[in-house]
N, C-alpha and C positions, 0 to 999 in steps of 0.2 A: 519840471521832472528832471531832464538831463543836469542842470545844475545841481538837484539834490541831489543825485547820483555824485557827481564828481566831487562835493562837499563831504557825503559819507566817506567816498574812497581815500578822500584827503586824509580825514581823521583816521581812517581804518590804517591806510600808510603809517602816518606818527605813531600811533599806538603800536605798530608791528616792532617799529624801531626803539620803544620803551617797553618793554615787557612790563604789565602788568602781575602784582605779587601780593601776597599776604601783607606784607610789609607797608603796601601804600594803603590799608585799611588800618585804623583804631578800632579794636572788637570791642561790643559794648553788651548791653542786654540779651540773655539769652529767652527767647521766646518760644522755642519747640526744641524737643527733643524725641530722638528715635533710635531704632535699634541700629543704625549704623551713623550716628552722628547728630548735630544740632543744627537749628537756627537761632543764628543773634542777630542782632542790629549792629551795623559797621559804620564807620564814618568814613567817607573818603576823605584823605590828610589833606591833599591839595586843592577841594572846592567847597571840602564840608558838606557835600550831600551825606545823606542818610538814606541804608540798602540794608536790604534782610540778608546775611550771606548763612548759605546751605553748605556747611561741611561733612565731607563724609570720608571717613575712615578708611582708606586702600583696604586694609588687611581683610577687616570685614567686609568690607564688599563683594573680594575675591573670594573668602572663606565662604560664602553664604552664597554667592553665587550671583549677584549684583551688578554686575559690570553692565553687562545689556542696559538693564532697567534703569540704571543712572545714565546711559548714554543715549538710550531714546528718552529721557527726560528733558537732557541737555539737548537734546536735537530738536524737542518739540518746542522747547520754548524758544529757541532760537529761531527757528522756520516759521512760526506761525504770528506773526504780527497781529494782534487784533486787542482791541479795549477790553474785550471779554477775558484775557488770559494776562497773568501776571507776567512782566516782562523782565525778561533775562539781558542784563547788561554785559557781564565779563563770564568767562569761565577760563578756572586756571588750576594748576596743581602743584604741590611742592613734594618732597620725597615721602610723606606718611598719608596727607589730603587731598580731595580734589575739592574745588570752589566752584559756588557757583553764586553770582553774586546780582540779585534781584531786586525788585522797585518790593519798596517798603509799603505794607497796606496795612494802617494801624485801626482798621475797625473790627478786626478780629474775627474768628470764622464764624459761620452759620452754628456750630456745636455750642459753640461760648452763648450764641445769642440764644438758641432753645435750653439750654441750662439756668439761665438767667430768666427767662420768658414763659419756661414748661409749654405753652402751645402759643401758636401764633394766628390772627386771624385769617380769615380766608382773602383778603384785602392785601394783607402783607406777606402771608403764603404766593398767592399767584403772582406778584411783584417779584420774589425771588426764583420763585420757579421758571419764572419766564425768561430774568436773566440767565439762569443755570441753561435754559434751553439753548438762547444766543450761545452761550459758552459751549458748550458740548458739541453747537453744530459747527463752530468755528474749528475746530481740533478733527471731526469728521469730513471736515471738508479738504483738510491735508493728509486724508486716507490714518488717520490717528481712531485708536480706538481705547480710551481711557481706563477702561478696567476696574477703577478702583474709585467711585463718584462716590460722597460720603459727603456730609458734611463738614468734617476735618477740611475738608480741601476745597471749600467755597469760601471765600474771604472779603473780607467788607475794605472799600477804602474808605477813607475819612468825610466820605458824603455818603456812605451808604450805600455805594453801586458794588455790584458782587463779580469777583473775579475767581475762575479756575486756576489751581494751583497743587500743590503736592504737599506739605509741609509735614506729611507724615510720616514719610522717608523709610517706608515699606512697602515691600513688592506687594501688588495688589492678589498676587496667587501663587503658591506652589505647591510642591507635594504637601506641605505639612497639615493639609485638609483632606487628603484622600483617604488616611486612617481612621477619618471620622466617617465614614461611607463604608467603610469594610463588613462584609456582612449584613449590609441594609437590601432590603428589597425594593430596588429602584426602578426595578422596568413596570412596576404598577403605579398609580395613583393612590396609593390605600395611606387615609389617613393616619394619624397617630391616635393611637387608642386614649380612651377617657381617663384612664386610671393615671396613665404619663403624663397626659396634657397636663392634667389638674391635680398635679403630686404635689406633695408642702413643699418640694424645691422649685416648683417650675408653673407655678401659677400662671396665668394669664395676666399682663400686667394691671388690668382694669379690678383683679382681684388683689392685687400686692398690696397691703397697707402702704400707706403715705411716704414711709420712711423709708420699707423697702426697696421702693420704686428709686427714690433719690439717690437711695445706695447705689443701686444699677447703674443709674445715670452717672453717678463719680466713678463707678467701676469702668464706663464706657469711655470714660474720657484717658482712664489709667489705659485700658488698653490700646488705645492708641499710638503708646509710643513704645509699645511692645514689639516682640520678635514677633506673635502669633498676632496680630492686626484684629479685624472686624469682618467678619463676613455677613454682618444683618443687612448690609444693600446687594451683597453679589447677587446675579441672576442665576438660576436652577442649570442653563447650559454651562455658564463657566462651572459651577461645582462639579458638575456631571463630567468635564471636559470632553463634550459630544462635539466642540467647534461653535464657533460663536463670533461675532461682527461685532458693528455698531450697535444692534439689537440692545445688545447686554447694557449699556450704559443709559439705555432710559427703561429698566425696568428699576435698576439704582434710582432716578429721578424720583418714579414711583413712591418706593420706600422712603425716600426722603418727606418726598409730598406726603403721604401717611402720618412720620413722625411730627413735622410742622404741625399736622392738625389737630391729632388723637396724643401727642404728646411722649410717645416711644415708637420704636420702628416695629414692624407689622410682623415681624417673625423673631421674636427678642426672646432671650430664652438666659439663663443664668450658665448654662450650659452648651458650648458651642456645638456640641453632637446634636443636642434636640432644635437648634435652630437648623441648622443644617438639615434636618429630617422636616423641619415646618417648611423651607423653602423648597424640599424637592415637594412637599405633597401640599404646594401653594394651595390647591383645589378646594382643599378640605380646613385648610387653616388659614387661612387670609379672611378676618371677621372683623367686624366693625362694633364696638362697646357702644352703649347706647348713651354713653354720657364720655367726652361732648360731642353733641350734634354738628353733625357738617352736613352740607348740602347735598341733595342728590346727583345734581351735576358734577360737584368735587369730588364725591363716590365713583362716580361712571367712570372719571377721568382716571383716577387709583386702581381701579377694576381692569380698564383698558392697557396697563403699563405694568400691572403686576399680573402676567397672561403667557400665554405660548407666545413664543415667537413672531405665529404667523399669524396670529391676530394681534399683534402688539403694535399702539402706537410708534409712528417714527420708523416701523421698519421699513414701511414702503417711500419715507421720505420724512423730511421734518415738518412738512407746511400739513401733513394731515394731523400732526400733534397741536400746532399754531391755530388749524381751524378749531378745534372742540370747541364747545360751548361755554365751557367757564372762562374761556380766554376772551370772548366776546368784547370787552371793552378794552382788550389789552390795545396798548399802541405799539406795536412792537419795532415798528422804524426808530421810534423816539424815545427808546425804553432810557438810555442811557442819558438821553439829555436832559428827561424828567426829574422831580425831587424824589429821592429815593422814600420807599415806604418806611425806612428807617432810620434815622440818623445817630450813629455811636458820636459817645463823649469822646471828644479827640484834643487833648490839653496841650498842643507843641509837636513838633519832629519828633520827639524821643519820647513821646508818650506810649506806655504796653498796658494799662490797665484793662486792655479788651484781651489779652491773651491770658492764661494760665501763669500762675508764677512756678519756677522750676527750681526753687533750692534746697526742697526736702525729696525732688524726685529723683528714683536713681536713673542714670544717664551713662552710655559708654564713655571709657575714660578718655579726655580729648587734652592729650597733654603733648607737647614738641618733643617727642623724644623719637630715636632712631627708630623706622620701621622693621625689626629684625626675621619678623614671621616672615613680613613681604619677600625682601631681599635674601634671606635662604632658603624658606620652605617653598618657595613658590616660581614656578618659571616667569618670571616676569616678560620676556619677550613674547609669549603667548597671548600676554593679555595690556599692549602695550594701549592705554592711556593719552589717546591722540586727543588733545584741548588746544582749539584756537584762544588765543589772550585775548580777543576781542573780535565780537563776529558783526554787531552795526552799533551804531549811536542810538540809542532809542531815548527819548526824553517822557517821564510821565503826562 
């Protein structure tokens, strides 16, 4: 133990003398874009190691109030050393951008898997929900609430095991949703009226033509890269800003489990306002279609996650969630030693086939020019970006 600490201290001091910067990496393929930057493959010039580089534009972060969000993300990645969480290797900045250098997980995310497979079998879903529980538990143990658990943030390594990350680059929640609930009677749990729920523009997903459902899924992916984001997985207490804790992450997990088994989120709609109302009125809006059929025990677990905080599994500790009958066969202590339920196709260290292609998607300009908006219009001393150049050496 002491020898390991001494080794890490020596490596830390060595790297402090030689500050790491963007010139130490060769930038490669873009694998993710968001409202504030991008994620791309990069190669360390000295070792040839492959990483994922999250590159965030400072002026955008400041103007949209995202400073605390990215600082929290960096702190979480640096603090939590878990096989369930994507690892952070370096963090640094230049005049325009903030950079997080993380391990590259080439298996893609759960959203990509769902778009390919449509639905998952209960065995496959159980495996990934179980690994998600371990990942969420690991951040809760460090007093973090993720607030943005969604399929896009559940990433697979080359062997198919899951790690929690945040490649979406969007803040979990801010006032952009508050106007969706204006003039709504949210003090009661009245359901959405029949004509509104079954309108031509907002039929339940199981009544949509297959082509329309596929279009919704494509739009769902595009939405992940926008400033709007998606609220399909947000708990009602988060939307209502009632005050919330770690239990909101378990609601999100219930929504993901529903999507894995049914093919779409439980409260999805073409209109964010309707999605908001469905989530708030979950008692009348949580429904299960006749097809595909799922087991009664799976349905029971979903209903004990998409429910009031007081009765939600996980609120009183993760062990009550692990003890649910749906997980009867789950080997919690050995999940990451077992063969994964799904093994992605990965051909080499630079393979990006399990990620979306971004050549035709709009994104923020990522140019190495002077950040005048930051230098001239923002009091930078109020927003000092204190980034250590190297937190600790971690190897995959």
